[in-house]
ChimeraX commands (.cxc) that place a marker at each C-alpha (Angstrom):
marker #1 position -13.28,-5.74,17.23 radius 0.5
marker #1 position -11.22,-2.64,16.51 radius 0.5
marker #1 position -8.93,-2.32,13.51 radius 0.5
marker #1 position -5.87,-3.03,15.69 radius 0.5
marker #1 position -7.44,-6.30,16.85 radius 0.5
marker #1 position -7.97,-7.56,13.32 radius 0.5
marker #1 position -5.55,-10.39,12.55 radius 0.5
marker #1 position -2.71,-9.15,10.36 radius 0.5
marker #1 position -3.25,-12.11,8.02 radius 0.5
marker #1 position -6.69,-10.70,7.15 radius 0.5
marker #1 position -5.44,-7.25,6.19 radius 0.5
marker #1 position -5.01,-6.13,2.62 radius 0.5
marker #1 position -1.93,-4.20,1.58 radius 0.5
marker #1 position -3.44,-0.75,2.02 radius 0.5
marker #1 position -4.91,-1.57,5.45 radius 0.5
marker #1 position -1.62,-3.01,6.68 radius 0.5
marker #1 position 0.38,-0.09,5.28 radius 0.5
marker #1 position -1.92,2.51,6.81 radius 0.5
marker #1 position -1.87,0.82,10.20 radius 0.5
marker #1 position 1.93,0.50,10.00 radius 0.5
marker #1 position 2.22,4.24,9.37 radius 0.5
marker #1 position 0.11,4.82,12.49 radius 0.5
marker #1 position 2.27,2.46,14.54 radius 0.5
marker #1 position 5.42,4.30,13.48 radius 0.5
marker #1 position 3.90,7.67,14.41 radius 0.5
marker #1 position 2.91,6.43,17.86 radius 0.5
marker #1 position 6.32,4.89,18.50 radius 0.5
marker #1 position 8.07,8.07,17.34 radius 0.5
marker #1 position 6.01,10.16,19.76 radius 0.5
marker #1 position 7.18,8.04,22.66 radius 0.5
marker #1 position 5.59,8.18,26.07 radius 0.5
marker #1 position 4.46,4.54,26.14 radius 0.5
marker #1 position 5.61,2.13,28.79 radius 0.5
marker #1 position 7.97,-0.65,27.78 radius 0.5
marker #1 position 5.33,-3.37,27.46 radius 0.5
marker #1 position 3.06,-1.20,25.31 radius 0.5
marker #1 position 6.00,-0.14,23.14 radius 0.5
marker #1 position 7.10,-3.73,22.63 radius 0.5
marker #1 position 3.57,-4.87,21.77 radius 0.5
marker #1 position 3.23,-2.05,19.28 radius 0.5
marker #1 position 6.67,-2.82,17.81 radius 0.5
marker #1 position 5.71,-6.48,17.37 radius 0.5
marker #1 position 2.47,-5.48,15.64 radius 0.5
marker #1 position 4.50,-3.20,13.39 radius 0.5
marker #1 position 6.84,-6.05,12.47 radius 0.5
marker #1 position 3.86,-8.23,11.59 radius 0.5
marker #1 position 2.35,-5.45,9.51 radius 0.5
marker #1 position 5.62,-4.87,7.64 radius 0.5
marker #1 position 5.88,-8.59,6.91 radius 0.5
marker #1 position 2.28,-8.61,5.63 radius 0.5
marker #1 position 3.04,-5.69,3.31 radius 0.5
marker #1 position 6.10,-7.53,1.97 radius 0.5
marker #1 position 4.00,-10.65,1.48 radius 0.5
marker #1 position 1.36,-8.71,-0.44 radius 0.5
marker #1 position 3.98,-6.99,-2.60 radius 0.5
marker #1 position 5.72,-10.29,-3.35 radius 0.5
marker #1 position 2.39,-11.76,-4.46 radius 0.5
marker #1 position 1.73,-8.79,-6.72 radius 0.5
marker #1 position 5.25,-9.00,-8.13 radius 0.5
marker #1 position 4.76,-12.69,-8.90 radius 0.5
marker #1 position 1.46,-12.01,-10.65 radius 0.5
marker #1 position 3.10,-9.33,-12.81 radius 0.5
marker #1 position 6.00,-11.62,-13.68 radius 0.5
marker #1 position 3.57,-14.40,-14.61 radius 0.5
marker #1 position 1.52,-12.04,-16.78 radius 0.5
marker #1 position 4.63,-10.71,-18.51 radius 0.5
marker #1 position 5.95,-14.22,-19.14 radius 0.5
marker #1 position 2.56,-15.21,-20.56 radius 0.5
marker #1 position 2.48,-12.28,-22.97 radius 0.5
marker #1 position 6.06,-12.97,-24.06 radius 0.5
marker #1 position 5.09,-16.57,-24.88 radius 0.5
marker #1 position 2.14,-15.36,-26.95 radius 0.5
marker #1 position 4.36,-13.00,-28.97 radius 0.5
marker link #1:1,2 radius 0.2
marker link #1:2,3 radius 0.2
marker link #1:3,4 radius 0.2
marker link #1:4,5 radius 0.2
marker link #1:5,6 radius 0.2
marker link #1:6,7 radius 0.2
marker link #1:7,8 radius 0.2
marker link #1:8,9 radius 0.2
marker link #1:9,10 radius 0.2
marker link #1:10,11 radius 0.2
marker link #1:11,12 radius 0.2
marker link #1:12,13 radius 0.2
marker link #1:13,14 radius 0.2
marker link #1:14,15 radius 0.2
marker link #1:15,16 radius 0.2
marker link #1:16,17 radius 0.2
marker link #1:17,18 radius 0.2
marker link #1:18,19 radius 0.2
marker link #1:19,20 radius 0.2
marker link #1:20,21 radius 0.2
marker link #1:21,22 radius 0.2
marker link #1:22,23 radius 0.2
marker link #1:23,24 radius 0.2
marker link #1:24,25 radius 0.2
marker link #1:25,26 radius 0.2
marker link #1:26,27 radius 0.2
marker link #1:27,28 radius 0.2
marker link #1:28,29 radius 0.2
marker link #1:29,30 radius 0.2
marker link #1:30,31 radius 0.2
marker link #1:31,32 radius 0.2
marker link #1:32,33 radius 0.2
marker link #1:33,34 radius 0.2
marker link #1:34,35 radius 0.2
marker link #1:35,36 radius 0.2
marker link #1:36,37 radius 0.2
marker link #1:37,38 radius 0.2
marker link #1:38,39 radius 0.2
marker link #1:39,40 radius 0.2
marker link #1:40,41 radius 0.2
marker link #1:41,42 radius 0.2
marker link #1:42,43 radius 0.2
marker link #1:43,44 radius 0.2
marker link #1:44,45 radius 0.2
marker link #1:45,46 radius 0.2
marker link #1:46,47 radius 0.2
marker link #1:47,48 radius 0.2
marker link #1:48,49 radius 0.2
marker link #1:49,50 radius 0.2
marker link #1:50,51 radius 0.2
marker link #1:51,52 radius 0.2
marker link #1:52,53 radius 0.2
marker link #1:53,54 radius 0.2
marker link #1:54,55 radius 0.2
marker link #1:55,56 radius 0.2
marker link #1:56,57 radius 0.2
marker link #1:57,58 radius 0.2
marker link #1:58,59 radius 0.2
marker link #1:59,60 radius 0.2
marker link #1:60,61 radius 0.2
marker link #1:61,62 radius 0.2
marker link #1:62,63 radius 0.2
marker link #1:63,64 radius 0.2
marker link #1:64,65 radius 0.2
marker link #1:65,66 radius 0.2
marker link #1:66,67 radius 0.2
marker link #1:67,68 radius 0.2
marker link #1:68,69 radius 0.2
marker link #1:69,70 radius 0.2
marker link #1:70,71 radius 0.2
marker link #1:71,72 radius 0.2
marker link #1:72,73 radius 0.2
view
């Protein structure tokens, strides 16, 4: 299974971000047929959503940690 076949839900933030950067580069270069472009666009949307999901989780963990330290003060 290649990296592009790995389910988006199994990717960590850095993997998803790096693959998304690659998707953007390929789309910007053009030259793909419509079906390939759409498939790549859809993968990019999934990757962007995964990155947002990972960042939201990190943000929540930070907020929880900060709230915990404020309680202890």
